[in-house]
C-alpha positions as MATLAB code, in Angstrom:
seq = 'XXXXXXXXXXXXXXXXXXXXXXXXXXXXXXXXXXXXXXXXXXXXXXXXXXXXXXXXXXXXXXXXXXXXXXXXXXXXXXXXXXXXXXXXXXXXXXXXXXXXXXXXXXXXXXXXXXXXXXXXXXXXXXXXXXXXXXXXXXXXXXXXXXXXXXXXXXXXXXXXXXXXXXXXXXXXXXXXXXXXXXXXXXXXXXXXXXXXXXXXXXXXXXXXXXXXXXXXXXXXXXXXXXXXXXXXXXXXXXXXX';
ca = [
      -1.953   -6.033    5.346;
      -2.992   -2.426    5.875;
      -0.065   -0.056    6.385;
      -0.909    2.344    9.202;
       2.386    2.986   10.988;
       3.488    6.192    9.248;
       3.946    9.552   10.931;
       1.484   11.299    8.629;
       3.686   14.376    8.272;
       1.789   15.643    5.223;
      -1.422   15.803    7.272;
      -0.055   17.949   10.082;
      -1.407   19.530   12.228;
      -4.150   16.862   12.174;
      -1.563   14.188   12.969;
       0.042   16.084   15.847;
      -2.422   14.397   18.193;
      -3.876   11.606   16.034;
      -2.420    8.844   13.854;
      -3.055    9.294   10.145;
      -5.077    6.077   10.071;
      -7.621    7.573   12.493;
      -8.079   10.882   10.662;
     -11.786   10.976    9.766;
     -13.403   10.992    6.349;
     -17.195   11.325    6.460;
     -16.942   10.875   10.252;
     -15.206    7.495    9.889;
     -11.434    6.928   10.249;
      -9.389    6.217    7.140;
      -8.420    2.856    8.631;
     -12.069    1.880    8.945;
     -12.691    2.828    5.307;
      -9.709    0.673    4.312;
     -10.908   -2.338    6.320;
     -14.421   -2.026    4.897;
     -13.041   -1.780    1.360;
     -10.728   -4.802    1.443;
     -13.193   -6.944    3.395;
     -15.896   -6.204    0.800;
     -13.742   -8.232   -1.614;
     -13.383  -11.147    0.769;
     -10.138  -10.277    2.535;
     -11.149  -11.347    6.035;
      -7.799  -11.877    7.809;
      -6.156   -8.481    8.155;
      -2.973   -7.360    9.885;
      -2.386   -3.659   10.610;
       1.059   -2.301   11.477;
       1.203    0.523   14.028;
       3.801    2.979   15.361;
       2.658    6.617   15.518;
       0.059    6.840   18.336;
      -0.065    3.054   18.199;
      -2.116    2.834   21.393;
      -4.929    4.878   19.821;
      -5.154    2.600   16.808;
      -5.060   -0.569   18.911;
      -7.749    0.819   21.210;
      -9.924    1.775   18.234;
      -9.673   -1.704   16.715;
     -10.560   -3.351   20.029;
     -13.728   -1.307   20.331;
     -14.994   -1.726   16.770;
     -17.379   -4.312   15.453;
     -16.276   -5.015   11.916;
     -17.939   -7.585    9.681;
     -18.258  -10.783   11.722;
     -16.067  -12.656    9.231;
     -13.171  -10.214    9.667;
     -10.326  -10.632   12.145;
      -7.852   -7.788   12.652;
      -4.374   -8.491   14.042;
      -1.782   -5.904   15.110;
       1.870   -5.811   14.047;
       3.375   -3.579   16.720;
       6.215   -1.307   15.577;
       6.021    0.975   18.611;
       9.696    0.465   19.452;
      10.941    1.291   15.946;
       9.347    2.456   12.718;
      10.317   -0.135   10.113;
       9.252    1.629    6.882;
       7.111   -0.148    4.310;
       9.474   -2.997    3.508;
      10.583   -3.634    7.065;
       6.999   -3.510    8.241;
       5.996   -6.212    5.786;
       9.034   -8.314    6.646;
       8.179   -8.113   10.365;
       4.673   -9.381    9.601;
       5.851  -12.270    7.395;
       4.687  -14.801    9.996;
       1.099  -13.778    9.263;
       1.242  -14.917    5.622;
       1.760  -18.618    6.280;
      -0.742  -20.218    3.873;
       1.302  -19.901    0.683;
      -1.336  -17.753   -1.025;
      -0.986  -14.275   -2.572;
      -1.844  -11.450   -0.203;
      -2.820   -7.799   -0.458;
      -0.889   -4.836    0.962;
      -2.878   -1.610    1.089;
      -2.013    1.925    2.216;
      -4.498    3.262    4.753;
      -4.500    6.729    3.173;
      -5.818    5.857   -0.294;
      -9.390    5.889   -1.536;
     -10.253    3.982   -4.686;
     -12.776    1.963   -6.638;
     -10.142   -0.402   -8.017;
     -11.687   -3.851   -8.545;
      -9.565   -6.056   -6.301;
     -10.912   -9.214   -7.953;
      -9.504   -8.149  -11.319;
      -6.291   -7.064   -9.614;
      -5.938  -10.466   -7.930;
      -6.736  -12.289  -11.174;
      -4.111  -10.307  -13.086;
      -1.525  -11.124  -10.422;
      -2.197  -14.852  -10.425;
      -2.424  -15.042  -14.224;
       1.078  -13.568  -14.516;
       2.537  -15.507  -11.569;
       4.611  -12.485  -10.534;
       6.424  -12.015   -7.242;
       4.463   -8.799   -6.780;
       1.946   -6.756   -8.741;
       1.627   -3.023   -8.146;
      -1.451   -0.958   -8.942;
      -0.323    2.005  -11.063;
      -1.762    4.891  -13.075;
      -0.441    6.682  -16.153;
       0.030    9.914  -14.213;
       2.230   10.872  -11.305;
       3.212   13.834   -9.120;
       6.929   13.568   -9.854;
       7.591   10.293   -8.083;
       7.273    7.446  -10.538;
       7.851    3.751  -11.206;
       9.383    2.675  -14.511;
       7.992   -0.258  -16.500;
       8.919   -1.900  -19.802;
       6.490   -2.827  -22.594;
       5.500   -6.014  -20.725;
       4.702   -4.000  -17.581;
       7.690   -5.447  -15.719;
       9.113   -2.949  -13.238;
      12.556   -1.742  -14.297;
      13.243    1.211  -12.023;
      11.922    4.254  -10.226;
      12.645    7.918   -9.831;
      11.691   11.353   -8.568;
      11.517   14.253  -11.000;
      11.692   16.846   -8.222;
      14.892   15.568   -6.636;
      16.434   14.305   -9.862;
      16.787   10.776   -8.459;
      16.566    7.971  -11.017;
      17.436    4.295  -10.621;
      17.116    1.423  -13.079;
      17.133   -2.142  -11.794;
      19.754   -4.736  -12.680;
      21.510   -2.566  -15.282;
      18.419   -2.430  -17.490;
      19.171   -0.204  -20.509;
      15.695    0.476  -21.917;
      13.681    3.691  -21.688;
      10.369    2.371  -20.370;
       7.233    4.247  -19.344;
       6.607    6.132  -16.126;
       3.604    5.406  -13.905;
       2.363    6.696  -10.581;
       2.084    4.144   -7.777;
      -1.341    3.760   -6.146;
      -0.202    2.323   -2.814;
      -1.759   -1.109   -3.442;
       0.232   -4.340   -3.879;
      -0.609   -7.999   -4.497;
       2.298  -10.158   -3.368;
       3.422  -13.769   -3.676;
       4.796  -15.006   -0.317;
       7.820  -16.351   -2.190;
       9.098  -12.777   -2.045;
      10.112  -13.324    1.593;
      12.998  -15.426    0.261;
      14.533  -12.226   -1.129;
      13.974   -9.866    1.814;
      16.884   -7.541    2.690;
      18.814   -8.441    5.836;
      18.219   -5.157    7.668;
      15.048   -4.640    9.701;
      13.955   -1.194    8.438;
      13.856   -0.324    4.731;
      11.510    0.898    1.961;
       9.636   -1.795    0.091;
      11.107   -0.675   -3.240;
      14.563   -1.632   -1.965;
      13.082   -5.105   -1.604;
      11.466   -5.018   -5.046;
      14.775   -4.029   -6.633;
      16.437   -7.084   -5.110;
      13.527   -9.415   -5.872;
      13.265   -8.283   -9.510;
      16.436  -10.255  -10.260;
      14.546  -13.437   -9.314;
      11.029  -12.875  -10.661;
       8.695  -10.331  -12.206;
       7.453   -7.251  -10.368;
       4.463   -6.372  -12.541;
       2.445   -3.210  -12.960;
      -1.348   -3.300  -13.157;
      -2.545   -0.192  -14.992;
      -5.865    0.971  -13.572;
      -5.813    4.432  -15.151;
      -9.329    5.812  -15.334;
     -10.439    4.102  -12.123;
     -11.286    6.465   -9.270;
      -8.300    6.908   -6.951;
      -7.257    9.564   -4.432;
      -4.297   10.078   -2.131;
      -5.767   11.182    1.205;
      -2.397   12.003    2.739;
      -2.767   15.755    2.129;
      -5.292   18.097    3.833;
      -6.517   19.511    0.528;
      -7.156   16.029   -0.872;
      -8.956   14.974    2.282;
     -11.184   18.040    2.037;
     -11.891   17.295   -1.639;
     -12.802   13.687   -0.781;
     -15.341   14.924    1.770;
     -17.079   16.849   -0.993;
     -17.267   14.074   -3.570;
     -17.475   10.918   -1.458;
     -21.263   10.523   -1.521;
     -21.360   11.001   -5.277;
     -18.559    8.519   -6.000;
     -19.612    5.851   -3.508;
     -23.404    6.073   -3.779;
];
């Protein structure tokens, strides 16, 4: 699943007339980069959720010729933005084969090896595995020595929450916007229809591991800010030659 429903507020004014997923990088929309990236690792059944300028994204997908093996399905959130957790819950019907699946933010650029990421997830049999780095911009996820998620927080706002009364100290990591998920997690979905995915992970962590996969040192960029997008334009050819 590629998450593409957000309002893209950090990229305004670019997103005043365009969905974030269609903002160009090297003359190609971020969504197209994301589809090319995940499909290069063999992910060939993709669902994309849409809300902000949903019609533009749907029209773009209809007109594109992706790799012949790739099918792209739409999860339409036009009526109501469901946030990351609600968006995944609404698309649960798509993940009907019992196999782990990838969730990927459309505004990240990385060279993370998805094969290694998948292998780590299956080796640990976790409910979800989150790609993380040992640096963050104030918003962080908290993990114990076994890389089990135990909480999250935001240094700027002072918010801090540990899961299930955990009393350890843990280590803080930045989240990379990439998840590998066991479909069993749908058994622990919150009842409401719109909610952040970390609300779901908090609930699910009482039933199984939410692991962190440390890929510190691997190229990764958040393209949700104009200055980062401009920087990516300058280094893209060098990084992805």
